[in-house]
C-alpha positions as CSV (number, residue, x, y, z in Angstrom):
1,M,0.2,-0.1,-0.1
2,A,0.8,3.5,-0.8
3,H,1.5,6.0,1.1
4,H,0.3,8.9,0.1
5,G,1.0,11.6,3.1
6,A,3.9,13.4,4.2
7,I,6.5,11.1,6.0
8,T,8.4,13.6,8.5
9,G,10.1,13.5,11.9
10,P,8.9,12.9,15.4
11,A,7.7,15.1,17.6
12,P,9.7,17.1,19.9
13,V,9.0,16.3,22.9
14,S,11.7,18.4,25.3
15,I,10.6,22.4,24.8
16,T,13.9,23.4,24.0
17,E,13.6,21.2,20.5
18,L,9.9,22.7,20.4
19,L,12.1,26.4,20.5
20,Q,14.7,25.1,18.0
21,R,12.3,23.8,15.2
22,F,9.3,26.3,14.9
23,A,10.2,29.4,17.7
24,D,11.7,30.8,13.7
25,H,8.5,30.9,12.2
26,W,5.7,30.4,15.6
27,M,5.3,32.4,18.6
28,I,5.5,29.9,21.5
29,A,4.3,30.2,24.7
30,Y,2.9,28.6,28.2
31,E,-0.3,29.9,30.3
32,P,0.3,28.2,33.1
33,T,-3.6,29.0,34.4
34,L,-4.9,26.7,31.6
35,S,-2.1,24.8,31.3
36,V,-1.7,24.9,27.7
37,W,1.3,25.5,25.1
38,S,0.3,27.8,22.7
39,A,1.9,28.2,18.7
40,E,0.8,31.6,17.1
41,R,1.7,32.1,13.9
42,R,1.1,36.1,11.7
43,S,1.1,36.9,8.5
44,T,3.3,39.8,7.7
45,D,0.3,41.9,7.6
46,G,-1.6,41.0,10.4
47,R,-4.7,40.0,8.8
48,H,-5.1,36.3,9.1
49,I,-3.4,34.3,12.3
50,R,-2.7,30.4,13.4
51,F,-3.0,28.9,16.7
52,L,-2.9,26.2,18.2
53,Y,-2.7,25.1,21.2
54,G,-1.4,21.3,23.1
55,H,-2.4,20.1,26.6
56,S,1.7,19.0,26.8
57,V,4.6,20.0,24.6
58,A,4.9,17.0,22.8
59,A,1.5,17.8,21.9
60,L,2.0,20.9,20.4
61,G,5.7,19.6,18.4
62,A,3.4,17.0,16.8
63,K,0.8,20.0,15.7
64,L,2.7,21.4,14.5
65,A,5.2,18.8,13.1
66,D,2.2,18.7,11.2
67,V,1.7,21.5,9.8
68,E,4.6,22.8,8.5
69,T,4.7,19.8,7.1
70,A,1.0,20.4,4.7
71,A,2.1,24.6,4.3
72,P,2.7,24.2,0.6
């Protein structure tokens, strides 16, 4: 059976890995009152915002890896 999706490496499992891999394009933050990690990316004109979140670094890293792989 052929694989039709993009193949990615493993998702980052530490905050250091997450920042090294995605901080150039995403603003990554932790919200302690909600216990949520988030990533935000804005278009250069500020009209488009992409926002992702996860309850762990690994969960957010997996979502970021999926989005970065799917981007044209």
